[in-house]
N, C-alpha and C positions, 0 to 999 in steps of 0.2 A: 558507441554510446547512443542510446535512444532516450528521448524525452517525449512524454505524451501527457497532455492535460486530460483529466478524467473527472467527471462529476460523480460524487459518492451517492449511490442509490440504496446501498445497504444500510440498515438501521444499526449504527455503530454504538448506540447509547444504552444497550442492554448489559449493564455491569461491564466486566472486562472480557467476556467470552468472545465477542466478535474481533476484538483486537488480537487476542491470542490466536484465533483462526487465521487472521491476516498474516501474523508473524509466521505461522506454520506454512501458509501458502508461499510466502516469500523465501522461506528457508529451504524449500524443495529445489531451488535453483543454484547452480554454481556461480552465476553472475552476482555482482554487487547490485543490490536493489535499494533504492531510496525513494522516499516520499517527501516532496517539497510543498510546504504550505506556510503562508505568512512569513516569508523570508527565512524559514527554518528548513534545513535539509537533514532528514533523519534516516538512519539505517532501518529499513523495513524488517530486518531480521532481529531487531532489538525490541523486546517487549516493553522495557522501560522507556525507550525512545518513542515508540508508537503511542504509549499511554500519555506521554507529554504533549502530543499534538492535539488532543481533543478532537478527533475526527468526528464529523457530524454529517448526517444525511443532508444533501443539498449543497454541500460545499464542494468547491473545485480544488483539486490537488494536481500536482505534476508528478508523474511516475518517471523515474530515471533508472535505467538498467545498463550495466556495462559488463560484458563478458561473453563467454562462449555460447550461452543459451539466453542471451538478452531478449530476443524476440519472444521466446516462450515465457520468460519471466514477466515481461510487460503484459502479455496476453492473460497469464494466470492471475496476476494481481488485479489487473483491470476487470477481469471476469468476476472476481470476488467483490470488488468495490461497487461494480455496476449491478450486481444481483439484488434487486429490490426484495425486501422481505417485510 
């Protein structure tokens, strides 16, 4: 299992599209992928779960991945969240 704190640089507030893209990114990996914020641990592959987190640019979250491709999963989701737009 890998845990990594990440600062959100991506503008997540444009309707629901960025959240859908985040879920698509997380869903590419076989590993379990979670995002932890404000004492909530949510499955990053769940669109409803991710929408409930209210992710915002400038907030810090913890990425958690466990499985056969956990390194790639962390790198992919971190890359999405850290991409400023």
